C-alpha positions in Angstrom: -0.1 131.2 -37.8 3.2 132.4 -36.1 5.6 129.6 -36.2 7.1 130.7 -33.0 3.9 129.8 -31.2 3.0 126.7 -33.1 3.2 124.0 -30.4 4.4 121.5 -33.0 6.9 123.7 -34.6 9.9 122.0 -32.9 8.8 118.5 -33.9 8.1 119.7 -37.5 11.6 121.0 -37.8 13.1 118.0 -36.3 11.3 116.0 -38.9 12.6 118.3 -41.6 16.1 118.1 -40.5 15.8 114.3 -40.6 15.7 114.3 -44.3 19.0 116.1 -44.5 17.8 118.0 -47.5 18.3 121.7 -46.6 21.1 123.6 -48.6 21.9 120.4 -50.6 22.9 120.5 -54.4 20.2 119.9 -57.1 19.1 116.4 -57.6 17.5 114.9 -60.8 14.4 113.2 -59.1 13.1 116.7 -57.9 14.1 118.5 -61.1 12.1 115.9 -63.2 9.0 116.7 -61.0 9.1 120.4 -61.4 9.6 120.2 -65.2 6.6 117.7 -65.5 4.4 120.1 -63.5 5.3 123.0 -65.7 4.4 121.1 -68.8 1.1 119.6 -67.5 -0.3 122.8 -65.8 1.3 125.3 -68.4 2.7 127.6 -65.7 6.0 129.5 -66.0 7.1 128.9 -62.4 7.3 125.7 -60.4 9.1 125.3 -57.1 9.7 122.5 -54.7 10.6 124.1 -51.4 11.3 123.3 -47.6 10.1 125.7 -44.9 12.6 126.3 -42.0 12.3 128.6 -39.0 12.4 131.8 -41.0 13.3 130.9 -44.5 11.9 128.9 -47.4 14.6 127.1 -49.2 14.1 126.1 -52.9 15.4 122.5 -53.6 14.2 122.6 -57.2 12.7 125.2 -59.4 11.9 126.2 -63.0 11.3 129.7 -64.1 13.3 131.5 -61.2 16.8 131.8 -60.0 15.7 132.2 -56.4 17.3 129.8 -53.8 15.8 131.2 -50.7 12.8 133.4 -49.6 11.6 135.0 -46.3 9.0 132.7 -44.7 6.6 135.3 -43.5 6.1 137.0 -46.9 5.6 134.1 -49.3 2.5 132.1 -50.2 4.3 128.9 -49.3 4.4 130.1 -45.7 0.6 129.9 -45.6 0.4 126.6 -47.4 2.6 124.8 -45.0 0.0 125.5 -42.3 -2.7 123.6 -44.3 -3.5 120.0 -45.0 -5.0 120.8 -48.4 -3.8 122.7 -51.6 -3.9 126.6 -51.0 -4.7 128.7 -54.1 -4.7 132.4 -54.6 -6.5 133.4 -57.8 -5.1 137.0 -58.0 -2.1 137.7 -55.8 -2.3 141.4 -56.5 -5.7 141.4 -54.6 -4.3 139.8 -51.6 -2.3 142.2 -49.3 -0.6 139.3 -47.4 1.7 138.4 -50.4 2.8 141.7 -51.8 6.4 141.1 -50.7 6.5 137.7 -52.0 9.6 138.0 -54.4 7.9 135.9 -57.1 5.0 138.3 -56.9 7.1 141.5 -56.4 10.0 140.7 -59.0 9.0 137.8 -61.0 5.4 138.9 -62.1 3.5 136.3 -60.3 -0.4 136.8 -60.3 -1.8 133.5 -59.2 -0.6 130.8 -56.9 -1.3 127.1 -56.2 0.6 125.0 -53.7 0.2 121.7 -52.0 1.9 121.0 -48.7 4.6 118.2 -48.4 3.1 116.0 -45.6 5.5 113.4 -44.2 4.2 110.0 -43.1 4.1 111.1 -39.4 1.8 114.0 -40.4 4.2 116.9 -40.5 4.2 119.7 -43.2 7.7 120.3 -44.1 7.4 122.3 -47.4 5.5 122.7 -50.6 5.1 121.9 -54.2 3.9 125.1 -55.6 3.2 127.0 -59.0 3.0 130.7 -60.1 1.3 131.9 -63.2 1.7 135.4 -64.7 -2.0 136.0 -65.0 -4.9 135.7 -62.6 -6.0 132.1 -62.7 -8.3 129.6 -61.2 -7.1 126.1 -60.5 -9.6 123.4 -61.1 -10.2 120.6 -58.5 -8.4 118.2 -60.8 -5.3 120.4 -60.9 -5.4 120.9 -57.2 -5.6 117.1 -56.8 -2.8 116.7 -59.3 -0.6 118.9 -57.2 -1.4 117.1 -54.0 -0.6 113.8 -55.7 2.8 115.0 -56.9 3.4 116.5 -53.4 3.0 112.9 -52.1 5.5 111.7 -54.8 8.0 114.4 -53.5 7.6 112.9 -50.1 8.0 109.5 -51.4 11.2 110.6 -53.2 12.4 112.1 -50.0 11.7 108.9 -48.1 13.7 106.9 -50.7 16.4 109.4 -50.5 16.6 109.0 -46.8 16.7 105.2 -47.1 19.7 105.6 -49.4 21.5 108.0 -47.2 20.8 105.7 -44.3 22.1 102.7 -46.2 25.2 104.6 -47.3 25.9 105.9 -43.7 25.5 102.2 -42.4 27.8 101.1 -45.2 30.4 103.6 -44.1 30.0 102.8 -40.7 30.5 99.1 -41.3 33.5 99.7 -43.3 34.8 102.0 -40.7 34.3 99.4 -38.0 36.0 96.9 -40.2 39.1 98.9 -40.0 38.8 100.8 -36.6 38.7 99.7 -33.0 35.0 100.4 -31.8 36.2 101.7 -28.4 38.9 104.1 -29.1 38.4 104.9 -32.7 42.0 103.9 -33.5 42.9 101.8 -36.5 42.6 98.0 -35.8 44.7 95.1 -36.8 43.3 94.9 -40.3 44.3 98.5 -41.1 47.6 98.4 -39.3 48.8 95.3 -41.2 47.7 96.9 -44.6 49.5 100.2 -43.7 52.6 98.1 -42.6 52.6 96.3 -46.1 52.6 99.5 -47.7 55.3 100.9 -45.5 57.5 97.9 -46.2 57.1 98.2 -49.9 58.2 101.8 -49.5 61.1 100.9 -47.3 62.4 98.5 -50.0 62.5 101.3 -52.5 64.2 103.8 -50.1 66.4 101.5 -48.1 65.0 102.7 -44.7 64.2 100.7 -41.7 60.7 100.3 -40.4 59.7 99.7 -36.6 56.9 97.9 -35.1 56.1 98.4 -31.3 53.7 96.5 -29.3 52.8 98.2 -26.0 51.0 96.4 -23.2 49.8 98.5 -20.2 51.2 97.5 -16.8 48.6 96.9 -14.1 45.6 97.7 -16.2 43.7 94.3 -14.9 43.9 95.6 -11.5 42.3 99.0 -12.6 39.7 97.3 -14.7 38.8 94.8 -11.9 38.9 97.2 -9.0 37.2 100.3 -10.5 35.1 98.7 -13.2 34.9 98.3 -16.9 33.6 101.8 -17.5 36.7 103.3 -16.0 38.9 100.7 -17.8 37.3 101.7 -21.1 37.8 105.4 -20.4 41.4 104.8 -19.6 42.0 103.0 -22.8 40.4 105.9 -24.7 42.6 108.3 -23.0 45.8 106.2 -23.6 44.9 105.9 -27.2 44.4 109.6 -27.5 47.6 110.4 -25.8 49.7 108.0 -27.9 48.2 109.5 -31.1 49.2 113.0 -30.0 52.7 112.0 -29.3 53.6 110.2 -32.6 54.3 111.7 -36.0 51.5 112.1 -38.6 53.0 109.4 -40.6 53.1 106.9 -37.8 50.1 104.6 -36.9 48.8 103.6 -33.5 46.3 100.8 -33.4 44.4 98.8 -30.7 44.2 95.2 -31.0 42.0 94.6 -28.1 42.3 94.4 -24.4 45.0 96.7 -23.2 47.5 96.1 -26.2 48.4 98.9 -28.6 50.5 98.5 -31.7 52.6 101.3 -33.3 53.8 101.3 -36.9 57.0 103.5 -37.5 57.8 103.9 -41.2 60.8 105.7 -42.5 63.1 105.5 -39.6 66.6 106.9 -39.8 68.1 104.2 -37.7 67.2 101.5 -35.2 67.9 103.8 -32.2 64.9 105.9 -33.5 62.6 103.1 -32.6 63.9 103.0 -29.0 63.6 106.7 -28.8 59.9 106.5 -29.7 59.3 103.6 -27.2 60.9 105.6 -24.4 59.0 108.8 -25.4 55.7 106.8 -25.4 56.5 105.5 -22.0 57.3 108.8 -20.8 54.0 110.3 -22.0 52.0 107.5 -20.3 53.7 108.0 -16.9 51.7 111.4 -16.5 48.7 110.7 -14.4 45.4 110.2 -16.2 42.1 111.9 -14.9 39.4 109.4 -15.6 36.0 109.6 -14.2 37.0 111.3 -10.9 39.9 109.0 -10.5 43.6 109.8 -10.8 45.3 106.9 -12.5 48.9 106.0 -13.0 50.1 103.5 -15.6 53.1 102.5 -17.7 53.7 100.1 -20.4 56.0 97.5 -21.4 57.3 97.7 -25.1 58.5 95.2 -27.6 60.4 96.4 -30.6 60.9 94.7 -33.9 62.7 96.2 -37.0 62.4 95.6 -40.7 64.2 94.1 -42.3 66.3 92.6 -39.5 63.5 90.9 -37.8 61.1 90.0 -40.6 60.3 90.7 -44.1 56.5 90.9 -43.9 54.0 92.7 -41.5 52.8 89.5 -39.8 56.3 88.4 -38.9 57.3 91.8 -37.6 54.2 91.9 -35.4 55.0 88.4 -34.0 58.5 89.5 -33.4 57.4 92.7 -31.6 54.8 90.8 -29.6 57.5 88.3 -28.3 59.8 91.1 -27.4 57.0 92.6 -25.3 56.6 89.6 -23.4 60.2 89.5 -22.9 60.1 93.0 -21.7 57.3 92.2 -19.2 59.4 89.3 -17.8 62.4 91.7 -17.3 60.1 93.9 -15.2 57.3 96.7 -15.5 57.9 99.6 -17.7 60.8 98.0 -19.9 61.7 98.2 -23.5 63.0 95.1 -25.4 64.3 94.6 -29.0 63.3 91.2 -30.5 66.8 90.0 -31.3 69.5 91.5 -29.3 72.3 90.3 -31.5 70.8 92.0 -34.5 70.3 95.3 -32.6 73.0 95.1 -30.0 74.2 98.6 -30.5 70.7 100.0 -30.2 70.0 97.7 -27.1 73.3 99.0 -25.4 72.3 102.6 -26.0 68.9 101.9 -24.7 70.4 100.3 -21.7 72.8 103.2 -21.3 69.9 105.6 -21.5 68.2 103.8 -18.8 71.1 104.1 -16.5 71.4 107.9 -17.0 68.6 108.7 -14.7 70.0 106.3 -12.0 73.5 107.8 -12.4 72.3 111.3 -11.8 70.1 110.3 -8.9 73.3 108.3 -7.3 75.7 111.3 -8.0 78.0 109.3 -10.3 78.8 112.1 -12.5 82.0 114.2 -12.1 83.1 117.6 -13.3 86.5 118.3 -14.8 88.0 121.7 -15.6 90.1 122.9 -18.4 92.1 126.0 -18.1 91.6 129.1 -20.3 94.8 131.1 -20.5 95.6 134.7 -21.4 97.8 134.3 -24.5 99.8 137.4 -23.7 100.7 136.6 -20.1 100.3 132.8 -19.9 98.1 133.5 -16.7 95.0 131.3 -16.1 92.0 133.5 -16.5 89.2 131.0 -16.6 88.1 127.5 -16.9 85.7 125.4 -18.8 83.5 122.9 -17.0 83.4 119.5 -18.7 80.9 116.7 -17.6 82.5 113.1 -17.0 80.8 109.7 -16.3 83.3 107.3 -14.4 82.6 103.6 -14.5 83.3 101.0 -11.6 85.8 99.4 -13.8 88.0 102.5 -13.8 87.0 103.5 -17.4 84.9 106.6 -18.6 81.9 106.7 -20.9 82.7 109.5 -23.4 80.5 112.5 -23.3 79.8 112.0 -27.1 78.1 108.8 -26.1 76.0 109.8 -23.3 75.2 113.5 -23.9 73.0 112.9 -27.0 71.0 110.4 -25.0 70.5 112.8 -22.3 69.3 115.4 -24.7 66.9 113.0 -26.5 65.5 111.6 -23.2 65.1 115.1 -21.6 67.4 114.3 -18.8 69.7 117.0 -20.1 67.6 119.5 -18.2 68.1 118.1 -14.6 71.7 117.1 -15.6 72.6 120.6 -16.9 71.1 122.1 -13.8 73.3 119.9 -11.6 76.4 121.0 -13.7 75.5 124.6 -13.2 75.1 124.3 -9.4 78.2 122.2 -8.8 80.4 124.4 -11.0 79.3 127.6 -9.4 79.5 126.1 -5.9 83.1 124.9 -6.7 84.1 128.3 -7.9 82.6 129.9 -4.8 84.5 127.5 -2.6 87.9 128.5 -4.4 87.1 132.2 -4.0 86.5 131.6 -0.3 89.9 129.9 0.0 91.6 133.0 -1.5 92.4 131.4 -4.8 92.8 133.9 -7.8 89.8 135.2 -9.5 88.9 133.2 -12.6 85.9 132.9 -14.8 83.9 129.7 -15.1 82.3 128.5 -18.4 79.4 126.2 -18.4 77.7 124.7 -21.5 74.1 125.2 -21.8 71.8 122.7 -23.7 69.2 123.7 -26.2 66.2 122.7 -23.8 67.8 124.7 -21.0 68.2 127.8 -23.2 64.6 127.4 -24.5 63.1 127.5 -20.9 61.9 131.1 -20.2 62.6 130.6 -16.4 66.4 129.9 -17.1 67.6 133.4 -16.0 65.8 133.0 -12.7 67.4 129.5 -12.2 70.6 131.1 -12.8 70.1 134.0 -10.3 69.2 131.3 -7.6 72.4 129.3 -8.3 74.6 132.3 -8.1 73.0 133.5 -5.0 73.3 130.1 -3.3 77.0 129.8 -4.3 77.9 133.4 -3.3 79.3 134.0 -6.9 79.6 137.2 -8.6 77.5 137.1 -11.9 80.3 138.5 -13.9 82.4 135.4 -13.1 79.8 133.1 -14.8 80.0 132.4 -18.6 77.2 130.5 -20.3 78.2 128.9 -23.6 75.5 128.2 -26.2 76.2 126.9 -29.7 75.5 129.0 -32.7 72.8 126.6 -33.9 70.9 126.9 -30.6 71.2 130.6 -30.4 70.0 131.5 -33.8 67.1 128.8 -33.9 64.9 131.4 -32.5 66.6 134.9 -32.7 63.8 136.8 -30.8 63.6 134.4 -28.2 67.5 134.2 -27.9 67.6 138.1 -27.7 65.1 138.1 -24.8 66.9 135.3 -22.8 70.4 136.9 -23.4 69.0 140.2 -22.2 67.7 138.7 -19.3 71.1 137.0 -18.4 72.8 140.2 -19.1 70.7 142.1 -16.6 72.1 139.8 -14.2 75.7 140.5 -15.1 76.2 137.0 -16.5 77.9 136.7 -19.9 76.7 134.7 -22.8 79.5 133.1 -25.0 78.9 131.7 -28.5 80.4 128.3 -28.8 81.7 126.7 -32.1 81.9 130.4 -33.3 82.6 130.7 -37.0 80.7 127.5 -38.1 77.6 129.4 -39.0 78.8 132.6 -40.8 75.3 133.2 -42.2 74.2 134.0 -38.7 77.1 136.3 -37.7 75.2 139.4 -38.7 72.5 138.6 -36.0 75.3 138.8 -33.3 75.0 142.6 -33.3 71.6 142.4 -31.9 72.7 140.1 -28.9 74.5 141.0 -25.7 77.3 138.6 -26.3 80.4 138.7 -24.0 82.5 136.0 -25.5 83.1 134.2 -28.6 84.8 130.7 -28.9 86.7 130.2 -32.0 85.9 126.8 -33.3 88.7 124.2 -33.3 88.2 123.6 -37.1 89.6 127.2 -37.6 92.6 126.6 -35.2 93.6 123.2 -36.4 95.0 124.3 -39.8 97.1 127.1 -38.3 99.7 128.4 -39.1 98.6 126.9 -42.6 98.4 129.1 -45.7 97.5 132.7 -46.1 93.9 132.1 -46.5 93.6 130.0 -43.3 95.1 132.9 -41.3 92.9 135.3 -43.1 89.8 133.5 -42.2 90.7 133.5 -38.5 91.8 137.1 -38.7 88.5 138.2 -40.1 86.5 136.2 -37.5 88.7 137.7 -34.6 88.2 141.3 -36.1 84.6 140.9 -36.3 84.3 139.7 -32.7 86.5 142.7 -31.6 84.0 144.9 -33.4 81.3 143.5 -31.3 83.3 144.2 -28.2 83.5 140.5 -27.3 86.4 138.5 -26.1 87.8 135.8 -28.2 88.8 132.3 -26.9 90.8 130.0 -29.3 89.7 126.4 -28.8 91.6 123.2 -29.4 95.2 124.6 -29.3 97.5 121.5 -29.4 100.9 122.9 -30.9 103.2 125.6 -30.2 102.7 126.8 -33.9 98.9 127.1 -33.6 99.6 129.1 -30.2 102.1 131.5 -31.9 99.6 132.1 -35.0 96.8 132.8 -32.6 98.9 135.3 -30.8 100.0 137.0 -34.0 96.4 137.2 -35.2 95.2 139.0 -32.1 93.4 136.1 -30.3 93.4 137.1 -26.5 92.7 133.7 -24.7 93.4 130.2 -25.6 92.3 126.7 -24.5 93.4 123.3 -25.6 95.7 120.3 -24.6 98.8 122.3 -25.2 97.8 124.7 -22.4 96.1 122.1 -20.1 94.0 119.1 -20.1 90.8 118.8 -18.2 91.3 117.6 -14.7 89.4 117.1 -11.4 88.8 120.0 -9.1 91.7 119.0 -6.8 94.3 118.6 -9.5 93.0 121.9 -11.2 93.3 123.7 -7.9 96.8 122.4 -7.3 98.1 123.0 -10.9 96.6 126.3 -11.7 95.2 128.1 -8.5 98.0 127.7 -6.0 101.4 129.4 -6.0 
């Protein structure tokens, strides 16, 4: 019968696959049966096989190296359609089986096979023998084959029970260490990994962080939209947290809407705060859950090893306490366990939280430092520097808040604001008839990596009414050469607008200087570390001279940074530097002071 028209073929195949035996390695239980049959029936070939849709797969065999045969051409394809043993006394006399490989290539002349019938009545394979001579198989021998076929099925059933038991054991062990809803590690696994991390931290002298996250407003979602939606949200949250963390980190669910994150091998205490804020940021993006768009946030408590505890349980309690302190302050907050032990990190965390407010409230100011033609003393340009004044009259240094802006992603909107304000200010000076000068604006790595950055620059220039050739965008060597091909595309895009690209801190990465010839660079800023030793020894001057010569060969202007003494100024002039910048030539000042000092007669 053609298996494709057998009404029970689908159920038979389902029964076969239930045993999980197809394409499995050899097993001693089945090999013992084939050897036993060969000895008692005195036949050269014995096979135990399973019949799939179009193939017959041999689980065990003696006398042949075949592993698979075509179902339509073999004797076993006929046997599997019968309830009783099937016998062919002379295979050469039966045209149906002339393409059976054991007949065609292995010399089979006679065949006897008993179907493997499962307890629910499906024939899934055969126990079969081939002889090299025509042969009758007695009723006793046929009964013997049928009984051993039943033993094969018994072996399969036992095997299936063992597999099911192992799977149940694995499932039980998995559930003992994982949360049933999200599949994340549970409390037991997290604490075990934490103890391992603490032992490793002792050896390496690195801190370990423990974060407890509690979703804000989850109860309202769960109560109003139902537990199914709440469960789906928890699963989505767990997945998003997992994708945000490093491979060596662990995120666990302890039940309810509480998640715990283990951070081994931190470089410093601020790293834990950075991760906490990053996790909060990733959870702020809306979740699409069961036809609902849900917005949530989390409160985070942070504890650190060894400052807040010497074992995992103590760290966990500390982080949990800090989380409740964070919720008491307000939704979406982060809090360290002991402020006095992590004051510096807490202050930075607080400062980072203030950055967004400062940008929104317009607290930042721009200062401008002149760039001077060293031959004439005329101001030919200015560099824009960002400042953050405080209500008490002090200033937060850029070196303190710029790294926080970069790590939080605020550097992108902050950098966009600086570019707009700087170009707008230069545009106003031009309208007032002030002398033409260039404006240099620093570009962060994140801005530079944005493919749409040239278009943003074009819009800013158009809005300010500023000629593109007046704008210089400064990029550090490390950012510029992190992705040379991408840097080339972006620099070409800016050059097509007429905007110049300047390499900031030029000379600190000499291994990359050869790549400059492939970039449309308009200006190179000689790093202050080269200027500071001048006039110095001959080797100091030779180093600066070679850098300037290389820049001139690239047809790029050179700006010497950090000029503070007359001797440095004289040395740069003598070495061929064309433009200078530094306290000797002018300190950074606000727009009004800059205009009064350098742009008015």
